C-alpha positions in Angstrom: 25.7 -24.7 18.5 21.9 -24.5 18.5 20.0 -22.2 20.8 18.7 -23.7 24.1 15.2 -22.9 22.8 15.6 -25.7 20.3 14.7 -28.2 22.9 11.1 -26.9 22.6 11.0 -28.1 19.0 10.6 -31.8 19.7 8.3 -31.2 22.6 6.0 -29.0 20.5 6.3 -31.1 17.4 5.0 -34.3 19.2 2.3 -32.5 21.3 0.8 -30.4 18.5 1.6 -32.8 15.7 -0.1 -35.6 17.6 -3.2 -33.4 18.4 -3.7 -32.7 14.7 -4.4 -36.4 14.0 -7.9 -36.2 15.5 -9.3 -33.4 13.3 -7.7 -34.4 10.0 -9.9 -36.6 7.9 -7.4 -39.0 6.4 -8.4 -40.9 3.2 -7.2 -44.2 4.7 -5.6 -45.8 7.8 -2.4 -46.2 5.9 -2.1 -42.4 5.3 -2.8 -41.7 9.0 -0.2 -44.2 10.1 2.4 -42.7 7.8 1.6 -39.2 9.1 1.9 -40.4 12.8 5.2 -42.1 12.0 6.6 -39.1 10.2 5.8 -36.9 13.2 7.4 -39.4 15.6 10.5 -39.8 13.5 10.9 -36.1 13.1 10.5 -35.6 16.8 13.2 -38.2 17.5 15.6 -36.5 15.0 14.9 -33.2 16.7 15.8 -34.8 20.0 19.1 -36.2 18.7 20.0 -32.8 17.2 19.1 -31.1 20.5 21.2 -33.6 22.6 24.2 -33.3 20.2 24.2 -29.6 19.4 21.9 -27.6 21.7 23.4 -25.2 24.2 23.7 -26.5 27.8 22.4 -23.3 29.2 18.9 -23.2 30.8 16.1 -21.4 29.0 13.3 -19.8 30.9 10.1 -19.9 28.8 7.7 -18.3 31.3 8.0 -17.0 34.8 5.0 -17.0 37.1 6.5 -15.2 40.1 10.0 -15.2 41.5 11.2 -18.8 41.9 8.3 -20.3 39.9 9.0 -20.6 36.2 8.8 -22.9 33.2 12.5 -23.7 32.5 14.3 -26.3 30.4 17.8 -27.5 30.2 19.7 -30.4 28.6 22.0 -32.1 31.2 23.1 -35.6 31.8 19.9 -37.1 33.1 17.9 -35.4 30.4 20.2 -36.8 27.8 19.8 -40.3 29.1 16.0 -40.3 29.5 15.2 -38.3 26.4 17.6 -40.3 24.3 16.2 -43.5 25.6 12.6 -42.7 24.7 13.5 -41.1 21.3 14.9 -44.5 20.1 12.0 -46.5 21.5 9.0 -44.5 20.4 9.2 -44.9 16.6 9.6 -48.6 16.8 6.7 -49.2 19.1 4.5 -47.0 17.0 5.3 -49.2 14.1 4.3 -52.2 16.2 1.0 -50.5 17.1 -0.1 -50.2 13.5 -0.6 -53.9 13.1 -1.8 -54.4 16.7 -4.5 -51.8 16.4 -5.5 -52.7 12.9 -9.0 -53.8 13.8 -9.6 -51.4 16.7 -12.2 -48.6 16.7 -11.2 -44.9 17.2 -7.7 -45.4 16.0 -7.2 -41.7 15.3 -7.9 -40.9 18.9 -5.4 -43.6 20.0 -2.6 -42.5 17.8 -3.2 -38.8 18.6 -2.8 -39.4 22.4 0.0 -41.8 21.8 2.1 -39.3 19.9 1.2 -36.4 22.3 2.5 -38.5 25.2 5.9 -38.6 23.5 6.2 -34.8 23.7 5.0 -34.6 27.2 7.5 -37.2 28.4 10.2 -35.2 26.7 9.0 -32.3 28.8 9.5 -34.3 32.0 13.0 -35.3 30.8 14.2 -31.8 29.9 12.7 -29.9 32.8 15.2 -27.7 34.6 13.2 -27.1 37.8 10.6 -28.8 40.0 7.8 -26.6 38.8 8.3 -27.5 35.1 8.8 -31.2 35.9 5.6 -31.2 38.0 3.5 -29.5 35.3 4.6 -32.1 32.7 4.3 -34.9 35.2 0.6 -34.1 35.7 0.0 -33.6 32.0 1.5 -37.1 31.5 -1.2 -38.5 33.7 -4.0 -36.7 31.9 -2.9 -37.5 28.4 -2.6 -41.2 29.2 -5.9 -41.8 31.0 -7.7 -42.1 27.6 -5.1 -44.7 26.5 -5.6 -46.8 29.7 -9.4 -46.8 29.2 -9.2 -47.1 25.5 -11.5 -50.1 25.1 -14.2 -48.4 27.2 -15.5 -51.6 28.7 -16.1 -52.0 32.4 -12.6 -53.4 33.1 -10.9 -50.7 31.1 -12.8 -47.8 32.7 -12.2 -49.2 36.2 -8.5 -49.4 35.4 -8.5 -45.8 34.1 -10.3 -44.5 37.2 -7.9 -46.3 39.5 -4.9 -45.0 37.5 -6.2 -41.4 37.6 -7.0 -41.5 41.3 -3.6 -42.9 42.3 -1.5 -40.8 40.0 -3.4 -37.5 40.6 -3.5 -38.2 44.3 0.1 -39.0 44.4 1.0 -35.9 42.4 -0.8 -33.9 45.1 1.7 -35.2 47.6 4.5 -34.4 45.2 3.1 -30.8 44.8 3.7 -30.2 48.6 7.3 -31.1 48.1 7.6 -28.9 45.0 6.2 -25.9 46.7 8.2 -26.3 49.9 11.5 -27.0 48.1 11.0 -24.1 45.7 10.2 -21.7 48.5 13.4 -22.9 50.2 15.4 -21.9 47.1 15.8 -25.4 45.8 13.6 -25.2 42.7 16.3 -25.5 40.1 18.1 -28.8 39.5 21.7 -28.7 40.6 23.8 -31.9 41.1 24.3 -32.5 44.8 21.2 -30.5 45.9 20.0 -26.9 45.9 18.1 -26.4 49.2 18.4 -23.2 51.3 17.9 -22.9 55.0 14.5 -21.3 55.3 13.0 -24.3 57.0 14.3 -26.8 59.6 16.1 -30.0 58.4 13.5 -32.2 60.2 10.6 -30.5 58.4 12.3 -30.7 55.0 13.1 -34.4 55.4 9.4 -35.0 56.1 8.6 -33.0 53.0 11.0 -35.2 51.0 9.0 -38.2 52.2 5.9 -36.7 50.7 7.7 -36.1 47.4 9.2 -39.7 47.4 5.7 -41.3 47.7 4.0 -38.6 45.6 6.3 -39.0 42.6 6.9 -42.7 43.5 3.2 -43.4 42.8 4.0 -43.5 39.1 7.0 -45.8 40.0 4.4 -48.1 41.7 6.1 -48.1 45.1 4.2 -50.1 47.7 1.5 -49.5 48.8 0.7 -47.3 45.8 1.3 -50.0 43.2 -2.1 -51.6 42.4 -2.9 -49.3 39.5 -0.1 -50.7 37.4 -1.2 -54.3 37.0 -4.8 -53.1 36.4 -3.5 -50.9 33.6 -2.6 -54.0 31.7 -6.1 -54.0 30.2 -4.9 -51.2 27.8 -3.7 -52.1 24.3 -0.2 -53.7 24.4 1.5 -50.7 22.8 0.3 -48.7 25.8 1.4 -51.2 28.4 4.7 -51.7 26.7 5.9 -48.1 26.1 3.9 -46.1 28.6 3.5 -48.4 31.6 6.8 -50.3 31.2 9.0 -47.3 30.2 7.7 -43.7 29.8 5.1 -43.3 32.6 6.7 -45.4 35.2 10.2 -44.3 34.4 9.0 -40.7 34.8 8.2 -41.6 38.4 11.7 -43.0 39.0 13.2 -40.0 37.1 11.3 -37.6 39.2 12.4 -39.2 42.5 16.0 -39.2 41.2 15.8 -35.5 40.4 14.2 -34.7 43.8 16.8 -36.7 45.6 20.1 -35.9 43.8 19.3 -32.5 42.1 17.2 -30.8 44.7 17.3 -32.1 48.3 20.8 -33.6 47.8 22.3 -36.8 49.1 24.3 -35.1 51.8 21.1 -33.7 53.3 19.4 -37.1 53.4 22.3 -39.6 53.8 22.1 -41.5 57.1 18.7 -40.1 58.1 15.7 -42.1 59.1 13.9 -41.0 56.0 16.7 -42.4 53.7 16.7 -45.7 55.6 12.9 -45.9 55.4 12.9 -45.2 51.6 15.6 -47.9 51.0 13.7 -50.5 53.0 10.3 -49.8 51.4 12.0 -50.1 48.0 13.6 -53.4 49.0 10.3 -54.7 50.3 8.5 -53.7 47.1 10.9 -55.5 44.8 10.4 -58.8 46.7 6.7 -58.4 47.3 6.0 -57.6 43.6 8.2 -60.5 42.4 6.2 -62.8 44.6 2.9 -61.4 43.2 4.3 -61.9 39.7 5.1 -65.6 40.5 1.5 -66.3 41.5 -0.2 -64.2 38.7 -1.7 -66.3 35.8 -2.5 -63.5 33.3 0.4 -63.0 30.9 0.5 -59.2 30.8 -0.4 -58.7 34.5 2.6 -61.0 35.4 4.9 -58.7 33.4 3.2 -55.7 35.1 4.0 -57.0 38.6 7.5 -57.7 37.3 7.7 -54.0 36.3 6.6 -53.0 39.8 9.5 -55.1 41.2 12.1 -53.7 38.8 11.1 -50.1 39.4 12.0 -50.5 43.0 15.4 -51.9 41.9 16.0 -48.5 40.4 14.6 -46.6 43.5 16.8 -48.8 45.7 19.9 -47.7 43.8 18.9 -44.0 43.8 18.1 -44.0 47.5 21.5 -45.5 48.5 22.7 -41.9 48.1 26.0 -43.0 46.6 27.3 -42.3 43.0 27.6 -46.1 42.5 24.0 -46.5 43.5 22.8 -43.7 41.2 24.8 -45.2 38.3 23.3 -48.6 38.9 19.7 -47.2 39.3 20.0 -45.2 36.0 21.6 -48.2 34.2 18.7 -50.4 35.3 16.2 -47.7 34.1 17.7 -48.0 30.6 18.3 -51.7 30.5 15.0 -52.7 32.1 13.2 -50.5 29.6 14.9 -52.4 26.7 14.1 -55.8 28.3 10.6 -55.2 29.3 9.8 -53.6 26.0 10.8 -56.8 24.3 8.8 -59.0 26.8 5.6 -56.9 26.6 5.7 -56.8 22.8 6.2 -60.6 22.7 3.2 -61.0 25.0 1.2 -58.7 22.8 2.1 -60.6 19.7 0.9 -63.8 21.3 -2.4 -62.2 22.3 -2.8 -60.7 18.9 -2.2 -63.9 17.0 -4.0 -66.4 19.2 -6.6 -64.2 21.0 -5.5 -65.8 24.3 -4.3 -64.0 27.4 -3.4 -66.5 30.1 -0.2 -68.3 30.8 -1.7 -71.8 30.7 -2.7 -71.0 27.2 0.9 -70.6 26.1 1.5 -74.3 26.1 3.1 -75.3 22.8 2.8 -71.9 21.1 6.5 -71.5 20.9 6.6 -74.3 18.2 4.2 -72.2 16.1 5.8 -68.7 16.9 9.4 -69.6 17.4 10.9 -66.2 16.7 8.5 -64.4 19.1 9.2 -66.8 22.0 12.9 -67.0 21.3 13.1 -63.3 21.6 10.9 -63.6 24.8 13.3 -66.1 26.2 16.3 -63.9 25.6 14.5 -61.1 27.5 13.6 -63.5 30.3 17.2 -64.5 30.7 18.3 -60.9 30.8 15.7 -59.9 33.3 16.8 -62.8 35.6 20.3 -61.4 35.5 22.1 -64.0 33.4 25.6 -62.8 32.0 25.9 -61.8 28.4 22.6 -59.9 28.6 22.1 -56.3 29.7 20.0 -57.1 32.8 23.1 -58.7 34.3 25.1 -55.5 34.0 22.7 -53.3 36.0 21.7 -55.9 38.5 25.3 -56.7 39.3 26.0 -53.0 39.7 23.1 -52.7 42.1 24.5 -55.6 44.2 27.9 -54.0 44.3 26.5 -50.6 45.2 24.5 -52.1 48.1 27.6 -53.9 49.4 29.8 -50.8 48.9 27.4 -48.6 50.9 28.7 -50.2 54.1 25.3 -50.0 55.7 22.8 -52.6 57.0 20.1 -51.3 54.7 22.5 -51.9 51.8 23.0 -55.5 52.9 19.2 -56.0 53.4 18.6 -54.6 49.9 21.2 -57.0 48.4 19.5 -60.0 50.0 16.1 -58.8 48.6 17.7 -58.4 45.2 18.9 -62.0 45.2 15.5 -63.4 46.4 13.7 -61.4 43.7 16.1 -62.7 41.0 15.2 -66.3 41.9 11.5 -65.4 41.7 12.2 -63.7 38.4 13.7 -66.8 36.9 10.7 -68.8 37.9 8.0 -66.4 36.7 9.6 -65.6 33.3 11.4 -68.8 32.2 8.4 -71.0 33.2 6.5 -69.3 30.3 9.3 -70.2 27.9 9.2 -73.8 29.1 5.5 -74.0 28.6 5.8 -72.5 25.1 8.5 -74.8 23.8 8.1 -77.9 25.9 4.4 -78.4 26.7 3.1 -81.4 28.7 2.0 -84.1 26.2 -1.6 -83.5 25.1 -1.7 -79.8 26.1 -0.4 -78.4 22.7 -3.6 -77.1 21.3 -2.3 -74.9 18.5 -2.6 -76.1 14.9 0.4 -76.2 12.5 -1.1 -73.4 10.5 -0.7 -70.8 13.3 1.9 -68.2 12.2 4.1 -65.4 13.6 2.8 -61.9 13.7 3.6 -59.6 10.8 6.8 -57.7 10.2 5.5 -54.5 11.7 5.3 -56.4 15.0 8.3 -58.6 14.6 10.8 -55.9 13.6 10.4 -53.9 16.9 10.6 -57.1 18.9 13.8 -58.2 17.1 15.3 -54.7 17.5 14.9 -54.7 21.3 16.2 -58.2 21.5 19.2 -57.0 19.6 19.8 -54.1 22.0 19.4 -56.5 24.9 22.4 -58.6 23.6 24.4 -55.6 22.4 24.3 -53.8 25.8 25.1 -57.1 27.5 28.3 -57.8 25.6 29.3 -54.2 24.9 28.1 -52.1 27.8 31.3 -50.1 28.2 30.4 -46.9 26.3 26.9 -46.5 27.8 28.1 -47.4 31.3 30.9 -44.8 31.0 28.3 -42.2 29.9 26.0 -43.0 32.9 29.0 -43.0 35.2 29.8 -39.4 34.2 26.2 -38.5 34.9 26.3 -40.1 38.3 29.5 -38.3 39.2 28.0 -35.0 38.2 30.4 -34.4 35.3 27.6 -34.0 32.8 
C-alpha cells in the first residue's frame, strides 16, 4: 500500500514537468514532443498506481487556519474523474503534435497543456472545498493562454470573455466555500457535512451561489456564452479542455458541493433544488436549439457540449442515487463521444483549411475513416442503442421518472426534445459529408486523411464509444458503487 502522499506525485510531475518545457532549448520539435509525451505518460502511470495502491486516508499538505487546509484523498469520484482524464490526455497530446506542427510558440502551448493535466488532477483529488477551489481557480488561469493562443482579435476576445466569466463565477463559488467551511462542512463526506451554525434558509441561498459559481465552467445558462467563443482555440484545447477537463471540472465541483458537502437530504424538495433542476433542463434544450442553428463546425459542437453538461447537472440535482449515477455516467461517456467528435472536426479543419458545415459537402468520400468515426460518435450522442451515449441518456430518463416529481417529468421531456435536436445537428453533417447534393462536392480525389498521430486517437475514442455501449456492465457497476456511497 502506497502512502496517501503519493497522490501528489502525478500532480507535481505534470505541473512542474510541463513548466520545464518553456526554458529548455530543445534541439528539435521532435525531441520536445517526445519529452512532453514522456511526462504525460509517466503522469498517467502515476495516477493508475495511486488509484490502485494508494491509501484511502486523507492527507493534509498544509493548514492555513483551523478548518482551512490543503487536503487530498482518493475516493470514488476522484477515481472516476482522475482515471478518465489519465486515459485521455496522452492520446490527445499525440493528436496535438500533428495538429500544431506549423504553429508558432509550440513550446508555450505544450507547457501549458501538460500543466493543465496536473491541475485538473488537483481538482479531482481534492478532499475539501478549499483545496478544490484553489485548483479550480488555477485551472482557469493556466488555460487562458491556451484559449488566446493564436493572439488574433477573435482569440483574445474569447480569452477575455473566458477569464471574466470563469473568474467571476469562481467569486460566487468562493462565497459558498467560505460559508460551508465555517459551518463545518469543508471536508467531503458522502451525504453532506454541514453543521448548524447558520440557518437552513441562508445556507440554501449560499448553495445557489455555489451552483452558479462552479456551474459557470459547466456553462449553465445564462453563464454559457464563453464556451462557444472558446472554440477559436486550437482543436486539442477545445477537445480536451473545453469538452472534458475544464467543463467537467465545473460539473464535478457542483457534484461535490451537492452530494459531499451540503447533502441531498438538506436540499431535496426545496425551492433551490427545483430551480436548479429546471434551469438545467432549460439549458439542455436551449443549447441544443442553438447548436441546430449554428453553422460553424466547432461552435456547433461547443453548443452541444453546453447542452450535454446540463444533462449531467440535471442528474446530479435530482438528489437521488440513480440521478447521481446517470449524471456521472454521462460525464464519462459524453467525454469519450465529444472527444471523438471534436478530434474529427479538427482533422477536417487541419486537412482542408475549412471551418463551416456547408464546406463539409462530399469530404466524407475523401476522408472516409474520419467521418465514419464522426458518424459513430453522432449516433452515440443522439442516444442510439449499442453506443455508450444510449446507456447514460437512458439512465437519466429512468432517474427522472423514478424521482416521482414534476420537475423530473419536465426534465425527461426536455431530454427527449434535446435528443431530437441532437440527431438533426450531428447527423446532418454526416449526410453532407457522404451524400452531397450534386455539384456541391468540391474536394479533389487527391485529398487524403490526416496522419496517424491524428487518426489513432480518433480511432481509440471511437473504439471506447462502442466498447462502453456493448459492454457497460463493469463501469456502470463501479459508478453505481460511487453513487451509493460505497466507495
